[in-house]
Structures are given as structure tokens and as C-alpha cells.
C-alpha positions as CSV (number, residue, x, y, z in Angstrom):
1,M,-2.3,-157.5,-13.9
2,N,1.0,-158.1,-12.1
3,E,1.8,-154.4,-12.3
4,V,-1.3,-153.6,-10.3
5,F,-0.3,-155.8,-7.4
6,D,3.4,-154.9,-7.5
7,D,2.7,-151.2,-6.7
8,F,-0.2,-151.7,-4.3
9,L,0.7,-149.9,-1.1
10,G,4.4,-150.3,-1.9
11,L,4.5,-153.6,0.0
12,D,7.3,-155.0,-2.2
13,H,9.8,-153.0,-0.1
14,V,8.7,-154.4,3.3
15,N,9.5,-157.5,5.2
16,P,6.7,-160.0,4.3
17,Q,6.2,-161.2,7.9
18,L,5.9,-157.6,9.1
19,A,3.6,-156.6,6.3
20,Q,1.3,-159.6,7.0
21,M,1.0,-158.6,10.6
22,V,0.1,-155.0,9.6
23,V,-2.5,-156.4,7.1
24,G,-4.0,-158.6,9.8
25,V,-4.3,-155.7,12.3
26,A,-5.4,-153.1,9.8
27,S,-8.1,-155.5,8.5
28,I,-9.9,-155.4,11.8
29,Y,-11.2,-152.0,10.7
30,C,-12.8,-153.5,7.6
31,G,-15.6,-154.8,9.9
32,A,-17.7,-157.5,8.2
33,A,-15.3,-157.5,5.2
34,Y,-12.4,-158.6,7.4
35,A,-11.7,-161.8,5.5
36,A,-11.8,-159.9,2.1
37,C,-9.3,-157.3,3.5
38,V,-6.9,-160.0,4.7
39,G,-7.2,-161.8,1.4
40,A,-6.5,-158.7,-0.7
41,G,-3.6,-157.7,1.5
42,T,-2.1,-161.1,1.4
43,A,-2.3,-161.2,-2.4
44,A,-0.6,-157.8,-2.6
45,I,2.2,-158.9,-0.3
46,A,2.7,-162.2,-2.2
47,S,2.8,-160.4,-5.6
48,G,5.1,-157.7,-4.3
49,N,7.5,-160.4,-3.2
50,G,7.7,-162.1,-6.5
51,A,4.8,-164.5,-6.7
52,S,3.0,-164.9,-10.0
53,T,-0.4,-163.4,-10.3
54,A,-2.0,-166.8,-10.0
55,D,0.0,-167.7,-7.0
56,A,-0.7,-164.4,-5.3
57,L,-4.4,-164.7,-5.9
58,Q,-4.3,-168.3,-4.5
59,A,-2.5,-167.1,-1.4
60,G,-5.1,-164.3,-1.0
61,V,-8.0,-166.8,-1.3
62,I,-6.5,-169.2,1.2
63,A,-5.8,-166.3,3.7
64,G,-9.3,-164.9,3.3
65,V,-11.0,-168.3,3.8
66,S,-8.7,-169.0,6.8
67,A,-9.6,-165.6,8.3
68,A,-13.3,-166.2,7.8
69,A,-13.1,-169.6,9.5
70,F,-11.5,-168.2,12.6
């Protein structure tokens, strides 16, 4: 499953902080699914930067829940 996240949007070649800002702004266009978009983008960034699949999914869930809360 790691291979799926590693190649997602090519985010493994981008500065993680910049990529996270892009995900946050682009997720606005997801409308009601904003939190899910933030979570998926965060998981992709984490995995692309070397996190294990479990850690990447955990980061995605935390980011998604945080986005939904605010």
C-alpha cells in the first residue's frame, strides 16, 4: 500500500510545509468533504516523506479531525 501513497501527486519531491499549505488551500474546493481532503492530502505528504503507512494514515486522521473541528 505504501507504493500508492508514495506516488500520489508526486508529493515526495516537495517541501512538506509547502505541500501542506497547498493541500489546505486546495481542500477548500472540496466543499463539505474539506476534512477528508485535508486528511488524504496529509497522509500522502507524510508517506511521500518516509512515514510508514500506519503513521501516514494516523497523520491523515489527526489532520482530518482537526480540520473538521475548526
